[in-house]
N, C-alpha and C positions, 0 to 999 in steps of 0.2 A: 874812410872813415869820416865823419859825421861829426862836428860839433856843436850844433846847433839845438838848442833848446827843444825841450821834449813835452808836448803838453798833452795831455788822455782827456779828452772828455766823454763822459757816459750820459747820454741824453736819455729819459725815461719816466715811467710814473711806477711809483711803489705802491699804488692802489691798483693798480690792473695786471694783478699778474705779468705775464711773458712780458709784458712793457717794461717792468722791473729789469730787463738785462744787461742793456747798458750798464746802468748804474753799479750792479752788481760786478761786472768785470772791470770798469773803470775804480771801486772800491780793493776786492783785488789784485789788480794791476800795482797801485798803492807802495802796498807791502813788499810785490815782486821789481818794481821798479824806484825803489826810495829817490833817485834824484829825477822824475819824474812832477812834474809839474800835474796835478789831479781835481781835476773838474767833477760836478756831478752838478746834471744840470737838469733840473724835471718841469714840466708844464710850458716853458713858452723857447724853443732855441732858436728862434729867430734870428736873434743877436748874435748868436756866433761868433763872428765876425770881430765883434768889440773884443771878447775874448783873448783873442788870441793878436801874436804881434807878428806882420811880416816876415821876420826871420827862421821864427818857431816850425819845428815841424810837429803836425799834430793830427791826433790820429783819435776819432769819435767813432763812438759806438753806440749803436741804437736797435733797439728792436724794427722790424720789417713785417711789411702785412702783402708783400707783393705778388702772394700765388703758387710759391712753389711748397715743396714738403716743410715740415714743421722741423726748426734744428737746423735748416741749412744756415751754415754760415758764407757769405758773400764777402769779396774785398773790393773793393774801388780807389785805385785814382785821380784821385778828384780834381789833381791839377792838369790831368790827360787831357779831360774832357767833362761831358754835365752828368753825372747820376741820371741811370735810366731810370724813364719816365714814369714805370709800372711801381717805384719810389715813393711816387708823390701820390697815391691813388688814394691813401689815408692814414690818418694818423690819430693818435688820442690827443695830441697837443692841437695847440691854435692853429698853429703852422708844423708843419714835419720839417726834419731833416734836410729834405731834396729841395725844400723853398730857403732855406738858411746858406747851406752850400750855393745855390744858384744865385742868390742875392750878394754873396759877396763875390761871385763871380763878377757880377752886372758892376757891381761897385770897385772892381778891383784892389779886393782884399783881402783874396786867398792868402795864404802862408805859404812860407817855403815850398813844405812837402804837406799835404793833405790828403791822410789814406783815410777809408770811412769801411766799415766792418759794422755789414750787418744781421742781424740774426733772426732771422722769420719765423713769427709766431703765431700760436693760436688761439689763445688766453687771452683774452683782449679788458672782458667784463669788468665792470667796479667789482672788486672783494676777490675776483678767481683767482686762486693758486697759479704757478707757476707750474708749466708743463713740463715733463721729463725730455722732450727733448731739445728743451731750450734751456733746462738747467744742464742738461751735459755741452750745449753747445757754449754755454758760459764761461764754461772750463776750456774747454779748445780754442776760443778767441783769447784767452789771456796767455796760455800759452804760446798763440801765434804770435800776437802781438811781444809779450818776452823774446822767443828765442828769435823773431824782429832787429828787434832795438837793440837786443845783445850786440847780433851777427854785427850792425852798422858800429858798431865802439869795440872792437875786439881787431 
């Protein structure tokens, strides 16, 4: 059983279809896990490390464009090693989640626990609507995160 504070960070861009996935998941988790601190970060995730505390447990959720099937959910324990290189391929943010996590690692600023969920997207154009596979995956991630966190505290 863990007692570290939980911080959920949804990363995304509300104006770019599937890139909104992390923000929507974070919003839904705010209602499901009322004790968690929930942040929604649009545009520049590079300074994520400045938002968490060293002893906290952090879950970051973001859309990805890594070449796998749209709607694919992937979970990474970022404390155990670098995020996969394919996550650095492209981002609608000035810098992406991969760069933010690896910068925090280089600065020795990772939190006690850092779990990253990515949802593979397909529609990232400005003004695009969220695709159905990604909308379903958002619900899946919300359930996965809520179940994992509740499992740690029961």
